[in-house]
C-alpha positions as CSV (number, residue, x, y, z in Angstrom):
1,M,-14.4,-18.4,6.9
2,L,-14.2,-21.9,6.1
3,A,-16.5,-22.6,9.9
4,Q,-19.0,-19.9,8.9
5,V,-19.1,-21.9,5.5
6,S,-20.0,-25.3,7.7
7,E,-22.3,-23.4,10.0
8,L,-24.4,-22.4,6.5
9,A,-24.2,-25.7,5.6
10,D,-25.9,-27.1,8.9
11,Q,-28.4,-24.5,9.3
12,R,-29.8,-25.2,6.2
13,V,-30.3,-29.1,6.4
14,Q,-32.3,-28.5,9.7
15,D,-34.2,-25.9,7.7
16,A,-35.1,-28.5,5.3
17,F,-35.8,-31.2,8.1
18,R,-38.1,-28.4,9.8
19,C,-39.8,-27.5,7.0
20,T,-40.7,-31.6,5.9
21,N,-42.2,-32.3,9.4
22,N,-43.6,-29.5,8.7
23,C,-45.0,-31.0,5.7
24,Q,-46.0,-34.3,7.7
25,R,-47.8,-32.3,10.0
26,V,-50.3,-30.7,7.7
27,D,-51.3,-33.3,6.2
28,E,-52.4,-35.4,8.9
29,S,-53.9,-32.4,10.8
30,G,-55.2,-30.5,8.0
31,D,-56.4,-26.9,9.1
32,S,-55.8,-27.0,12.9
33,A,-52.2,-27.6,12.1
34,N,-52.4,-23.9,10.3
35,S,-52.0,-22.3,13.9
36,L,-49.3,-24.4,15.3
37,F,-47.0,-24.8,12.5
38,P,-46.3,-22.2,10.1
39,Q,-46.9,-23.4,6.1
40,P,-43.2,-24.6,4.5
41,S,-41.3,-22.4,2.3
42,L,-39.7,-25.0,0.4
43,S,-41.5,-27.3,-1.7
44,L,-41.4,-31.2,-1.5
45,D,-39.2,-31.2,-3.9
46,E,-36.5,-28.2,-3.0
47,V,-36.8,-30.1,0.7
48,Q,-35.5,-33.3,-1.4
49,A,-33.0,-31.9,-3.6
50,V,-31.5,-30.5,-0.4
51,L,-31.1,-33.4,1.4
52,S,-29.9,-35.5,-1.7
53,A,-27.3,-33.2,-2.4
54,Q,-26.0,-33.1,1.3
55,S,-26.0,-37.0,1.5
56,E,-23.8,-36.3,-1.2
57,G,-21.3,-34.1,0.2
58,G,-21.9,-31.4,-2.2
59,T,-24.4,-28.7,-3.3
60,S,-27.6,-28.9,-4.6
61,P,-28.2,-27.5,-8.1
62,L,-31.3,-25.6,-7.1
63,R,-29.6,-23.5,-5.0
64,V,-32.0,-23.7,-2.3
65,T,-32.2,-20.6,1.0
66,C,-34.1,-19.9,3.4
67,A,-35.2,-16.3,4.4
68,D,-33.4,-16.4,7.6
69,V,-30.4,-17.9,6.5
70,P,-27.3,-15.3,6.3
71,Q,-25.6,-15.3,2.8
72,L,-21.5,-14.6,2.4
73,A,-21.2,-11.8,0.2
74,C,-17.8,-13.1,-1.2
75,I,-19.2,-16.5,-1.5
76,T,-22.8,-16.2,-2.6
77,D,-22.6,-17.6,-6.3
78,S,-19.6,-20.0,-5.4
79,A,-20.3,-23.8,-5.6
80,S,-18.4,-26.6,-5.8
81,L,-17.3,-27.7,-8.8
82,P,-17.8,-32.0,-8.7
83,L,-14.8,-33.5,-9.9
84,S,-16.3,-35.2,-12.9
85,Q,-17.6,-31.8,-14.1
86,L,-14.1,-30.8,-14.2
87,V,-12.8,-33.9,-16.5
88,S,-15.4,-33.4,-18.6
89,M,-15.2,-29.0,-19.0
90,Q,-11.5,-30.5,-19.9
91,E,-12.5,-33.3,-22.4
92,Q,-15.1,-30.7,-23.9
93,D,-12.6,-28.1,-24.6
94,G,-11.0,-28.9,-28.4
95,T,-7.6,-27.8,-27.4
96,L,-6.8,-29.5,-24.3
97,S,-8.1,-32.6,-25.3
98,R,-6.1,-33.0,-27.7
99,V,-3.1,-32.0,-25.2
100,F,-4.6,-34.2,-22.6
101,Y,-4.3,-37.4,-25.1
102,Y,-0.7,-36.7,-26.3
103,V,-0.1,-36.3,-22.2
104,Q,-1.8,-39.7,-21.5
105,R,0.1,-41.3,-24.1
106,R,3.1,-39.9,-22.6
107,K,4.5,-39.2,-26.2
108,R,5.5,-36.0,-27.7
109,P,3.8,-35.4,-30.7
110,T,5.4,-36.2,-34.1
111,K,6.1,-33.5,-36.3
112,R,3.6,-34.2,-38.9
113,E,0.8,-34.6,-36.0
114,R,2.4,-31.3,-35.3
115,A,1.5,-29.8,-38.1
116,R,-2.1,-31.0,-38.3
117,E,-2.4,-29.4,-35.0
118,P,-4.1,-25.7,-34.8
119,G,-2.0,-22.8,-32.8
120,G,-3.5,-23.2,-29.2
121,V,-2.0,-27.2,-29.3
122,K,1.1,-25.7,-30.6
123,N,1.2,-22.9,-28.2
124,L,0.5,-25.6,-24.8
125,L,2.6,-28.1,-26.0
126,K,5.7,-25.8,-25.9
127,H,5.1,-26.8,-21.8
128,W,5.5,-30.1,-22.5
129,A,8.0,-31.0,-19.7
130,K,5.4,-29.0,-17.2
131,L,2.6,-30.5,-18.2
132,S,1.2,-33.8,-16.3
133,I,-2.1,-35.7,-15.4
134,K,-3.7,-36.2,-12.2
135,D,-7.1,-37.6,-11.2
136,G,-8.3,-37.7,-14.3
137,L,-7.3,-33.5,-14.8
138,L,-4.5,-32.0,-17.1
139,F,-2.4,-30.0,-14.5
140,R,1.1,-27.9,-15.5
141,S,4.4,-27.5,-12.7
142,K,5.6,-24.3,-11.6
143,R,8.2,-24.2,-9.6
144,D,8.3,-21.4,-6.9
145,N,11.6,-20.1,-5.4
146,K,10.0,-17.6,-2.9
147,M,7.8,-20.4,-1.1
148,N,10.8,-22.7,-1.9
149,V,7.5,-25.3,-3.7
150,T,6.1,-26.9,-6.5
151,L,2.8,-25.4,-7.7
152,H,1.1,-27.5,-9.9
153,Q,-1.6,-25.2,-11.8
154,F,-4.6,-26.3,-13.3
155,V,-5.3,-26.3,-16.9
156,V,-8.7,-23.7,-17.5
157,P,-10.6,-25.2,-20.3
158,S,-12.2,-22.1,-21.9
159,A,-15.8,-22.4,-20.2
160,L,-14.6,-21.8,-16.5
161,K,-12.0,-19.0,-17.5
162,Q,-14.7,-16.2,-17.3
163,Q,-15.8,-17.9,-13.7
164,V,-12.1,-18.4,-12.7
165,L,-11.1,-14.1,-13.3
166,T,-14.5,-13.5,-11.3
167,G,-13.0,-15.5,-8.4
168,L,-10.1,-13.6,-8.2
169,H,-10.9,-10.3,-9.4
170,D,-14.7,-9.5,-8.2
171,S,-14.3,-11.8,-5.5
172,A,-11.5,-11.0,-4.0
173,G,-12.0,-7.2,-3.1
174,H,-11.3,-6.0,-7.0
175,Q,-7.7,-5.3,-6.9
176,G,-5.3,-4.0,-9.8
177,Q,-3.8,-6.0,-12.1
178,A,-0.9,-7.0,-10.5
179,R,-2.3,-8.8,-7.1
180,T,-5.0,-10.4,-9.1
181,L,-2.7,-12.1,-11.6
182,S,-0.1,-13.5,-8.6
183,L,-3.3,-14.4,-7.6
184,A,-3.9,-16.2,-10.6
185,R,-0.5,-17.9,-10.9
186,Q,-0.4,-19.3,-7.7
187,R,-3.8,-21.4,-8.9
188,F,-4.1,-21.9,-12.5
189,F,-2.4,-21.5,-15.9
190,W,-3.9,-21.2,-19.8
191,I,-2.5,-19.7,-22.7
192,G,-2.5,-15.8,-22.5
193,M,-3.3,-15.4,-18.5
194,E,-1.8,-12.5,-18.4
195,R,-3.3,-11.2,-21.2
196,D,-7.0,-11.8,-19.9
197,V,-6.2,-10.9,-16.4
198,I,-5.3,-7.6,-18.0
199,N,-7.8,-6.7,-19.7
200,H,-10.3,-8.6,-16.8
201,V,-9.2,-5.7,-14.5
202,R,-9.1,-3.1,-17.1
203,K,-12.5,-3.8,-17.6
204,C,-14.6,-4.0,-14.5
205,F,-17.5,-1.6,-14.3
206,R,-17.2,-1.4,-10.6
207,C,-13.2,-0.7,-11.0
208,I,-13.7,2.1,-13.6
209,V,-16.5,3.8,-11.2
210,G,-15.0,3.6,-7.8
211,K,-11.3,3.8,-8.8
212,T,-9.5,7.3,-8.8
213,P,-5.8,7.6,-11.0
214,E,-2.7,7.4,-9.8
215,P,-1.6,10.9,-8.1
216,H,1.3,12.3,-10.1
217,G,4.9,11.4,-8.5
218,R,6.1,14.0,-5.8
219,A,9.9,15.2,-4.1
220,P,12.6,13.1,-3.4
221,L,11.6,10.5,-0.3
222,E,13.5,9.6,2.9
223,S,12.9,6.1,4.5
224,I,12.4,3.9,7.6
225,Q,14.6,0.6,7.3
226,T,12.7,-2.1,8.6
227,S,13.8,-5.9,8.9
228,E,11.1,-8.0,10.9
229,P,7.7,-7.9,11.8
230,M,6.3,-5.6,14.7
231,E,9.1,-3.7,14.9
232,L,7.0,-1.0,13.4
233,V,3.4,-0.4,13.4
234,C,1.8,3.0,12.1
235,I,-1.6,4.0,13.1
236,D,-4.1,6.1,11.6
237,F,-7.5,7.4,11.3
238,W,-9.6,7.0,8.0
239,T,-12.9,8.7,8.1
240,A,-15.9,7.9,5.1
241,E,-19.9,8.4,5.2
242,Q,-22.0,5.8,4.6
243,T,-25.7,5.8,3.0
244,D,-27.6,7.5,5.9
245,K,-24.7,10.4,5.6
246,K,-23.3,9.2,9.7
247,C,-19.5,9.3,9.0
248,V,-17.6,6.2,10.1
249,D,-14.1,6.3,11.9
250,V,-11.9,3.5,11.0
251,L,-8.5,3.1,13.1
252,V,-6.2,1.8,10.2
253,V,-3.5,-0.1,11.7
254,T,-0.4,-1.6,9.5
255,D,2.9,-3.1,10.5
256,H,5.6,-1.3,8.4
257,F,8.0,-4.6,7.0
258,S,5.4,-7.0,6.5
259,K,2.7,-4.6,5.0
260,M,-0.2,-6.7,7.1
261,A,-3.2,-3.6,7.7
262,H,-6.2,-4.1,10.0
263,A,-9.5,-1.2,9.9
264,F,-11.3,-0.8,13.0
265,P,-14.4,0.7,13.0
266,C,-14.3,2.9,15.9
267,K,-17.6,5.0,17.6
268,N,-15.6,8.0,17.4
269,Q,-11.4,9.6,17.5
270,S,-11.0,9.8,20.9
271,A,-8.0,8.9,22.6
272,K,-10.0,6.1,25.0
273,Q,-11.6,4.3,21.4
274,V,-7.7,4.4,20.2
275,A,-6.3,2.4,23.4
276,R,-9.4,0.2,23.9
277,R,-8.9,-1.0,19.9
278,L,-5.4,-1.2,20.2
279,W,-5.0,-3.5,23.2
280,S,-8.1,-5.6,22.6
281,D,-8.1,-6.0,18.7
282,F,-4.6,-5.9,18.3
283,F,-2.1,-6.0,21.2
284,C,-4.0,-8.8,22.7
285,V,-3.7,-10.8,18.9
286,Y,-0.2,-10.3,17.7
287,G,1.6,-9.0,20.7
288,F,3.6,-5.7,21.6
289,P,5.7,-3.8,19.0
290,K,8.5,-2.2,19.4
291,R,7.6,1.4,18.3
292,I,3.7,2.8,17.4
293,H,4.3,5.9,14.4
294,S,1.1,8.3,14.1
295,D,0.6,11.7,13.5
296,Q,0.5,14.8,15.8
297,G,-3.3,14.2,16.3
298,A,-4.2,14.7,20.3
299,N,-5.8,11.0,20.5
300,F,-2.5,9.8,19.4
301,E,-0.5,12.6,21.8
302,S,-3.0,12.1,24.5
303,S,-1.5,11.4,28.8
304,L,-3.9,7.8,27.9
305,M,-1.7,6.7,25.3
306,K,1.5,7.8,27.0
307,E,0.7,5.6,30.0
308,L,-0.9,2.5,27.7
309,L,2.8,2.8,25.8
310,A,4.2,2.9,29.0
311,L,3.0,0.2,30.6
312,S,3.2,-2.3,27.9
313,G,7.1,-1.1,27.0
314,V,6.6,0.0,23.6
315,Q,8.5,4.0,22.4
316,K,6.3,6.3,20.3
317,S,7.1,8.5,17.5
318,H,5.2,11.1,15.4
319,T,5.5,12.7,11.8
320,T,5.8,16.7,11.3
321,P,2.5,18.8,12.3
322,Y,1.1,18.6,8.5
323,H,2.9,16.4,6.5
324,P,1.2,13.4,6.1
325,M,3.6,12.1,4.1
326,G,5.2,10.8,7.0
327,N,3.4,8.0,7.8
328,G,2.8,7.4,4.3
329,I,2.9,3.5,4.7
330,T,-0.8,4.4,6.1
331,E,-1.9,7.1,3.8
332,R,-1.3,4.6,1.0
333,F,-3.3,2.0,2.1
334,N,-6.0,4.0,3.2
335,R,-6.6,5.1,-0.6
336,T,-6.4,1.5,-1.6
337,L,-9.3,0.6,1.7
338,G,-11.2,3.4,-0.1
339,N,-10.9,2.2,-3.6
340,M,-12.0,-1.5,-2.5
341,I,-14.6,0.0,-0.6
342,R,-15.7,2.2,-4.3
343,A,-15.5,-0.7,-5.8
344,L,-18.2,-2.8,-4.1
345,P,-21.6,-3.4,-5.3
346,P,-24.3,-1.2,-4.0
347,Q,-26.2,-3.5,-1.8
348,S,-22.6,-4.3,-0.3
349,K,-21.1,-0.6,0.0
350,A,-24.1,0.4,1.7
351,R,-22.8,-1.6,4.7
352,W,-19.4,-1.4,4.4
353,P,-18.2,-1.2,7.8
354,Q,-19.4,-4.8,8.2
355,M,-17.1,-5.4,5.1
356,L,-14.2,-4.3,6.5
357,Q,-12.6,-7.6,7.8
358,M,-13.3,-9.1,4.9
359,L,-11.6,-6.1,2.7
360,T,-8.4,-6.8,5.0
361,F,-8.0,-9.9,4.2
362,C,-8.2,-9.8,0.9
363,Y,-5.7,-7.5,0.3
364,N,-3.6,-9.5,3.1
365,C,-3.2,-12.6,1.0
366,T,-2.5,-10.6,-2.3
367,E,1.3,-10.0,-3.0
368,H,2.8,-7.1,-2.3
369,E,4.7,-4.9,-4.9
370,T,7.5,-4.1,-2.9
371,T,8.3,-6.5,-0.8
372,G,7.2,-9.4,-3.4
373,F,5.0,-11.5,-0.8
374,A,1.7,-11.7,0.4
375,P,1.7,-9.8,4.1
376,F,-0.4,-12.7,5.8
377,Y,2.5,-14.6,4.6
378,L,5.1,-13.0,5.9
379,M,3.4,-12.4,9.4
380,F,2.4,-16.2,9.9
381,G,4.2,-18.4,7.4
382,R,1.5,-19.8,5.2
383,V,-0.9,-18.9,2.1
384,P,-4.2,-18.9,3.8
385,R,-7.7,-20.4,1.5
386,L,-9.9,-17.7,-0.3
387,P,-13.4,-18.7,-1.4
388,V,-11.9,-19.1,-5.2
389,D,-10.4,-22.2,-3.4
390,I,-13.4,-23.7,-2.1
391,V,-14.9,-23.7,-5.4
392,F,-11.6,-25.6,-6.8
393,Q,-10.8,-27.7,-3.7
394,H,-10.7,-31.0,-5.9
395,V,-7.9,-29.6,-8.3
396,L,-6.2,-27.5,-6.0
397,E,-3.1,-29.1,-3.9
398,G,-3.4,-28.9,-0.3
399,T,-0.6,-28.1,2.6
400,P,0.8,-32.0,3.2
401,V,0.5,-33.4,6.7
402,V,3.7,-33.6,9.0
403,D,4.5,-33.5,12.9
404,H,4.9,-30.3,15.1
405,H,9.0,-30.9,15.0
406,E,8.7,-30.9,11.0
407,F,6.6,-28.4,10.8
408,I,8.2,-25.8,13.3
409,A,11.8,-26.3,11.2
410,A,9.8,-26.1,7.8
411,L,7.8,-22.9,9.1
412,R,11.3,-21.3,10.1
413,R,12.8,-22.4,7.5
414,D,10.9,-20.3,5.2
415,L,10.2,-17.0,7.3
416,A,13.4,-16.7,7.1
417,E,14.3,-17.3,3.6
418,A,11.0,-15.0,2.7
419,S,12.1,-12.5,5.1
420,R,15.9,-12.1,3.5
421,I,14.2,-12.1,-0.2
422,A,11.3,-9.4,1.1
423,L,14.4,-7.5,2.7
424,Q,16.6,-7.4,-0.3
425,N,13.4,-6.5,-2.8
426,S,12.5,-3.5,-0.1
427,R,15.8,-2.1,-1.0
428,T,16.1,-2.7,-4.3
429,A,12.7,-1.1,-4.8
430,Q,14.3,1.7,-2.7
431,A,16.7,2.2,-4.8
432,R,15.1,2.8,-8.0
433,Q,12.5,5.1,-7.0
434,T,15.2,7.0,-4.6
435,E,16.6,7.6,-8.2
436,N,13.4,8.6,-9.9
437,Y,12.6,10.7,-7.6
438,N,15.8,12.7,-7.0
439,R,15.8,13.5,-10.6
440,K,13.0,15.6,-9.8
441,A,14.5,17.4,-7.1
442,K,14.5,21.5,-6.6
443,G,15.7,23.8,-4.7
444,A,17.9,23.6,-1.9
445,A,18.9,22.8,1.7
446,L,18.3,25.9,4.0
447,V,20.6,26.4,6.9
448,V,21.1,28.5,10.0
449,G,20.2,32.0,10.0
450,D,17.9,31.7,6.8
451,Q,14.4,33.8,7.3
452,V,11.8,31.6,6.0
453,L,7.8,31.9,5.6
454,L,5.7,29.1,7.2
455,A,3.0,27.3,4.7
456,N,-0.7,28.1,6.1
457,R,-2.1,24.8,6.7
458,G,-4.1,25.9,10.1
459,E,-6.4,27.8,8.3
460,R,-10.1,26.2,8.6
461,G,-12.8,25.9,6.1
462,K,-12.5,26.0,2.5
463,R,-9.3,27.8,2.4
464,K,-10.2,29.9,-1.2
465,V,-9.2,33.3,0.2
466,A,-7.2,32.6,3.1
467,D,-2.9,33.3,2.3
468,K,-1.1,30.4,1.4
469,W,1.8,31.4,4.3
470,V,2.0,32.5,7.2
471,S,2.6,36.4,7.4
472,T,5.2,36.3,10.1
473,V,8.6,36.2,9.1
474,F,10.8,33.3,10.9
475,E,14.3,32.3,11.4
476,V,15.7,28.6,11.1
477,I,17.7,28.1,14.0
478,S,18.7,24.4,13.7
479,V,18.7,22.0,10.3
480,R,18.1,18.3,10.7
481,P,19.6,17.3,7.4
482,G,19.2,13.7,7.1
483,V,15.9,14.0,7.3
484,N,15.2,17.1,6.0
485,V,13.7,19.0,9.2
486,Y,14.0,22.2,10.2
487,S,13.3,24.4,13.8
488,I,12.2,27.7,12.9
489,K,11.8,30.5,15.6
490,D,9.4,33.3,15.7
491,P,11.1,36.8,16.7
492,D,8.5,38.0,18.3
493,T,7.6,35.4,20.6
494,Q,10.4,33.2,20.2
495,K,8.3,29.9,20.0
496,V,10.0,27.4,18.5
497,K,8.3,25.7,16.0
498,T,9.5,22.0,14.6
499,V,8.4,21.6,10.7
500,H,9.3,20.1,7.1
501,R,11.1,21.3,4.3
502,N,8.0,21.0,2.3
503,L,6.5,23.5,4.7
504,L,9.2,26.4,4.2
505,L,9.8,29.0,1.8
506,P,13.2,31.0,2.1
507,V,12.4,34.5,1.6
508,S,16.0,35.8,1.8
509,F,15.7,37.4,-1.5
510,L,12.7,39.4,-0.7
511,S,13.3,43.1,0.1
512,S,9.4,44.8,-1.8
513,N,9.1,46.8,1.8
514,V,13.3,46.8,2.8
515,E,15.3,49.0,1.4
516,S,18.3,47.2,0.1
517,P,21.6,47.5,2.1
518,C,23.4,48.1,-0.8
519,A,21.5,50.4,-2.8
520,S,23.5,53.5,-1.8
521,N,27.2,51.8,-2.4
522,C,26.0,50.1,-6.0
523,P,24.9,52.2,-8.9
524,S,23.4,50.0,-10.8
525,L,21.6,48.2,-8.8
526,A,20.1,52.3,-7.1
527,N,17.5,52.7,-10.5
528,D,14.7,51.1,-10.3
529,E,16.0,47.5,-11.6
530,P,15.4,44.8,-9.3
531,E,18.3,43.5,-7.4
532,I,19.3,39.7,-9.0
533,P,20.0,37.3,-5.6
534,V,22.6,34.9,-5.9
535,E,20.3,31.9,-5.7
536,T,19.6,32.7,-9.1
537,Q,23.0,32.1,-10.4
538,D,24.0,28.4,-8.5
539,S,20.3,27.5,-7.3
540,E,21.5,24.0,-9.6
541,T,24.5,23.5,-8.5
542,R,23.5,24.2,-4.9
543,T,20.3,21.7,-5.7
544,I,23.1,18.9,-7.0
545,N,25.6,19.4,-4.3
546,W,22.9,19.3,-1.3
547,L,21.8,15.5,-2.9
548,L,25.4,14.3,-3.0
549,N,26.2,15.1,0.6
550,T,22.5,13.8,1.4
551,E,23.5,10.0,3.4
552,N,20.6,7.7,1.0
553,G,20.5,10.0,-1.7
554,S,19.8,9.1,-5.2
555,Y,23.3,8.9,-6.5
556,Q,24.1,6.4,-3.6
557,S,21.9,3.8,-5.4
558,E,23.7,0.6,-3.4
559,E,22.6,2.3,0.2
560,A,19.8,4.2,-1.4
561,S,16.7,4.2,1.3
562,L,13.3,4.8,-0.4
563,V,10.2,2.6,-0.8
564,D,7.2,2.9,-2.0
565,E,4.6,5.9,-1.7
566,E,3.6,4.0,1.2
567,T,7.3,4.7,3.6
568,V,7.9,6.4,6.7
569,S,11.3,8.1,7.4
570,D,13.7,7.9,10.3
571,P,15.5,8.4,12.6
572,F,12.3,8.1,15.3
573,A,13.0,12.1,16.7
574,E,10.2,14.1,17.5
575,S,9.7,14.6,13.9
576,D,9.6,11.5,11.9
577,V,9.3,11.7,8.7
578,D,8.5,9.3,5.0
579,S,8.9,11.7,2.7
580,V,10.6,14.7,1.8
581,A,9.5,16.8,-1.1
582,L,11.1,19.7,-1.7
583,S,9.3,23.0,-2.9
584,P,9.2,23.5,-6.4
585,C,8.9,27.2,-5.9
586,G,11.4,27.3,-2.7
587,S,14.2,28.9,-3.0
588,A,17.7,30.1,-0.9
589,S,20.3,32.7,-1.4
590,V,23.4,31.9,-1.2
591,R,25.9,32.4,1.6
592,V,29.6,32.8,1.1
593,E,31.7,33.8,4.6
594,S,34.6,35.5,2.7
595,E,35.0,36.9,-0.1
596,S,38.1,34.1,-1.4
597,A,34.9,31.7,-1.3
598,L,33.3,33.6,-4.6
599,S,36.1,32.2,-6.5
600,Q,36.1,28.5,-5.8
601,L,31.9,28.7,-6.4
602,P,30.8,25.9,-7.3
603,I,31.4,24.3,-4.0
604,S,29.6,22.0,-2.2
605,V,27.2,23.4,0.9
606,S,29.2,24.1,3.8
607,D,28.5,23.0,7.1
608,H,26.8,26.5,9.0
609,N,26.5,24.6,12.5
610,S,30.4,24.1,12.8
611,P,32.2,26.7,15.8
612,E,33.6,28.9,13.0
613,N,30.5,29.3,10.9
614,Q,28.6,30.4,14.3
615,S,31.3,32.8,15.4
616,E,31.4,34.9,12.4
617,P,29.0,38.3,12.6
618,A,25.5,38.1,11.3
619,L,26.6,40.5,8.7
620,A,29.7,38.7,7.3
621,D,27.2,36.1,6.3
622,V,25.2,38.8,3.9
623,V,26.6,39.0,0.5
624,T,27.6,42.4,-1.0
625,C,26.5,44.3,-4.0
626,D,30.2,43.7,-5.2
627,A,30.1,40.4,-4.5
628,V,26.7,39.8,-6.7
629,A,28.5,41.7,-9.5
630,D,31.6,39.3,-9.4
631,A,28.7,36.5,-9.4
632,H,28.0,37.0,-12.6
633,L,31.4,36.0,-14.0
634,L,31.2,32.7,-12.3
635,P,30.8,29.9,-14.9
636,V,26.9,27.6,-13.5
637,R,26.4,24.6,-14.0
638,T,23.5,22.5,-14.8
639,R,22.1,19.7,-12.1
640,T,23.9,17.1,-14.4
641,G,27.4,19.2,-14.3
642,R,27.3,21.2,-17.8
643,L,28.6,24.0,-18.4
644,I,26.2,26.9,-19.1
645,N,27.9,30.4,-21.2
């Protein structure tokens, strides 16, 4: 970006000299020169303004551009403010001028002086120990423990607050309140800055028009644990239309630990395009990751991709079918990328594919809520320069110059400390969000032998009249309780599918077309009254037992493994998932192995995969009518353990 700015400045100087020469030749040759040299588009005053500005090392107050000079969208209206102007604006500010007077004399105001000052001066004087004067400007010092540096915040006068807010939000990708406030705290300070930033973001017209509200919370989540960059890289495709109604496919690549995200436009979603982009734009820049995670798209599971990853020594994992939450980190970034594109001005939005690199750069430069660090810093160990830094280059401090050995030692120390803090922040967020999600968990775990229906996600079209569930009744043949993934078998074709719990609906309690096996033995159930399934008596008990028996359940707050909405899950088997949600309408019937087990309810869900349980006949797992009648007398407890009479 700095190179583009420098190139733009050099090109302006060359255009100015060409225009000057053309003016001189026209005066000497008259009309005959018009055929050789075109008329200049700049007047003599404009040329002199450009030359004087370039000789002084600044920018001309008369903003002059040639028609063929490309403009950078992010710094179109940016002009470096001279130091003298900043000093003058602080002196003209009524509040800052009074505080500047007291700081300059190096003596706190007396009680009598303080009583005569307005409220704004009194509030700013509360930061007396952190105020200092440098180059004639008022600064406030702040210690950043995460990066182990002392930041010198420029105290912004009232006349510059709106320009600062515009540079931090409008020119930085229209990001949220927390990210914009993080950028502001690293550079500037004024009383009420947090309130002004929140109000500016909240009232931003482009954000109101382009961004969608946050979705509602989902069911309990499971997550992957990563401890270093490039340990896990998640990929996915994101598609959007241009103004000419043509769709553009974008390959999104996100590092799971640092949250560093990249977006590469592609001609199509073929495996050839994926392999080419990964090799040339990611592997050759950042090196080979340990593992790549994606959905089960044909382009990601192709033989070409397998050959490329085998050649690179990269492992591969994927989500379960029709479960986008299994690759949640890229799905969450896709939504953020869409919000940033929608917030662009209409002229820039018309060419949003050319803006992808700038938007992802702005995203990577802002602090991530989960880690507490910017992805750029976790990946490279330094803070990048932004367009707003160019505007205030006279007041914002740069990195001190050191030799290579000192730089490497400091970089290694800072990255190690940042990784430790980021990992700790991620674990804290996981524990907090796991507990919140599991409070709303409903349903129960399935066991081997359960009869289930599969969600009809493969139906094409608008799906307005399609069945929500496949008519085939599947049987659960294996369970992976750590990630809530189940293998089900079609009894007719014997085909096995591996799916997530969200796509399954237990139907062991349904008997609409099948006569109840206990109707002849139980007169009370032989009439038209519906049979009461056992799971209505203890579904709450099974839910709490299922959560308690989960290795990373919500009640193990110290070892919980939930990250935010953008996480994916472990272990990396054939079917990796990010978030495990229980269907609100899902249910499962209780199976008992003996009559004595009913007297011990409520109990934890037993291991139905053990050899003892597998050897039992199938009929022994079905609850008889006598057992159902006895179950009515058993105590029923809520999810928190309260007894219901």
